[in-house]
N, C-alpha and C positions, 0 to 999 in steps of 0.2 A: 904377325900373330897377336891376337888380343891378349890382354893380361887377365887371367882368370881370378875370380874371387876365391877366398879360402874355401877349401873343400870341407863342408860340414854336413851335407845332405846328398841324397840321390840326385837332385837337380843340379847342385853345384859340381858334383862329380862328372855328370854328363857334359856340362859346360866346359869343364877343364879338359876332358878328353877331346872334345871338338876343337877347342882352342889349340891344344898341342898338335893336333893333326892338321890344323888350319883348314878345316872343312865345315861347311854349314849344311851339307846335303846328306848326312849320314845318321839322322836321328834314330831310326829303327835299328840300324846296324850297331851304333854305339851302345845301345841297351844290350844287344846280344854280346858285344865284346866284354862288357862289364860282367854280365851273368856268367860267361865262360871263365873269366878270370877269377871270379869269386869261387865258383865251384872247383876249379883246378887247384887253387890255393888250399881250400879246405879238404879236398880229397887227398892231397899229398902231404899235408901237415896237420898235426893236432895242436892247435893253439890253445893257450890258457882260457881264452874267452869262449871256447867251444865246450868247456866242461859244464856239466849239468848234473843235478842230483834230483831223484824223485823216489817215491815209494809206491808200492803196489800191494794190494791186499790179496792174499791167497786164502781160500776157504777149503774146507775138507773136500777132497776129491779133485782139486785143481792140479793140473800138471802142465799147464801152458797159459800164456797170456800174450796179448799183442805188444809189440815193441813200441817204445815212445816215438812220437813224431820226430822225423828227421834224424833218427838214430844213426850213428856211424860206428863207434867202437866202444866196447865196455872197458871201464877202468876197474871197477870192483862191484861184486854182487854179494850181499850179505842177507842172511835170514834173521829177522828179529823175533825173539821169543823170550818171554819172561824177563824183559829189560836187558837182554844180552844180544849181541850181534855175533852170528856165526858165519865165518867165511865159507864160500862155496868154490868148487873146482869147475873150470871150464872144460867141456868135452866137445868133440866134433859131432856133427849130426849123426854119423854112423855109430859112434860110441854111445850117444844118448839113446838111440833107438834100440841098442842091444843091452842096455842097462836097466834092470828092474822092469822087465817087459810086461809084467802083469799089472796093468794100471790100476785095477780095482783092489788088488790084494797086496801089492808091493807098496806099502805106504809108510810114512814116517816124516821126520823133518827133512826137507830137501837139502841135499849136499852137493848135487851136481847140476850143471845147466848147460844148455847149448842154444845157439841161434839157428832156427830152421827157416830159411827163406822160402822153402818149398811149401810150408804150411802157413800160407797167408802171412808170412813174415812174423813169426812168433818166437818167443823164448819158451823152451821146454825145460822142466825141472824133473829130477829124479831123487828119491822116490816121490810118488804122488803124495801131496799134502794129506796128512792124517787128521789135521785140525786147522784152525785159523792161524796164519802167520802173516807177517809183514815183510815184504822184500824191499830192501834198501839198495838202490843201484846208483852208482856214479859212473857217468859215461860221457863220451864226446858226441856232440850232435852238430849237424850242419845248421848254420844260421839261415833264416828265411831270406829268400832272394830279394835284393833291393828292387823297389818298384815305387809307383806313385802312392801306394797304400802302405808301404814299408820303407820309409824314406831314410832310415839311418841304421847303422849297426857298428860294431867295434871297428871294422875295417875303415869305415868312413871317419869315425870320430878320433880313433887312436893310431891308425896306420894309413892315412890318406895317400902317402907317397907309394906305398906298396900296391894298393888297389889301382892307383892311377897308372903306374908304370906297367903293371900286369895287364891292364886293359889296353894300353897302347901296344904292348907286345902281341896281344891277340888281334889287334887291328891291322898291323903292317902286312901280314901275308894276304889279307883280303885286298889291300891296296896295292899289292905287288911292289912294295917298297922294301926290298930285301936288305938294303943298307941300314935301315933303322932297326931291324930285328935284333942285331947284335947289341946296339946301343941300349934299347929298352930292356933287353935281357939282362945286361950287366947292371943297369939301374935297379931293376926288380930284384935281382939276386942280392945286391948290396942292402936294399931295404929289408929284405927277408932275413938276411944274416943279422942285421942290427936287432930286429924284433926277437929272433930266436935267442940271441945273446942276452938281451934284456930279461926275457922270461927265464932263461937258465939261471942267471944271476939271482933273480928273485927266489927261485926254488932253493938255491944253495945258500941263501943269506941266513946266517944264524939268528936265532931269537935272542936279541941282546937283553931282554928282560930276565933271561935265565942267569945273566952274569951281574945283574944289578945288586948292589949291596944295600 
């Protein structure tokens, strides 16, 4: 097996997967293995690097707007008005459609929201905005798929062992190499546990500036 260069980009990740598999004839398949691994990791876990924040303008009469690109899960949605942030309550699609049903007359500062995939993947708010507001949302989003035009992301730069082992785990069933599935599964699980532990410790870490004299 060749010795791979450090994993820092899409290209070096593909080379590492090929080297670990000791195969030179799987170029297209290796890209698929990496894509499957990336999406599976992000679909089943909310990593810190997936957090994003954005704002959206609501004008009078608005009751919906398109979700952000690669949206996954909401963390918090707040309505900004008069330099204050007002929290909102999440509802199910059925609940939002039954709440303030008169869109043109049931107006005010939005206090409820729901995600409606059936309506071109939009967020709906209730009541309908009675004037201009700014919506501030913090959410988890999927990262762009690694490719020749998107050559790096957090997984490659800060968790290369996780994306490598996870990609190898996706490869072995295709290669009918069942003995390796358990090995790469354990390696990927160990790398994942380390990352989750690190992120958890960072979230729990006290702000020592509070205790400075």
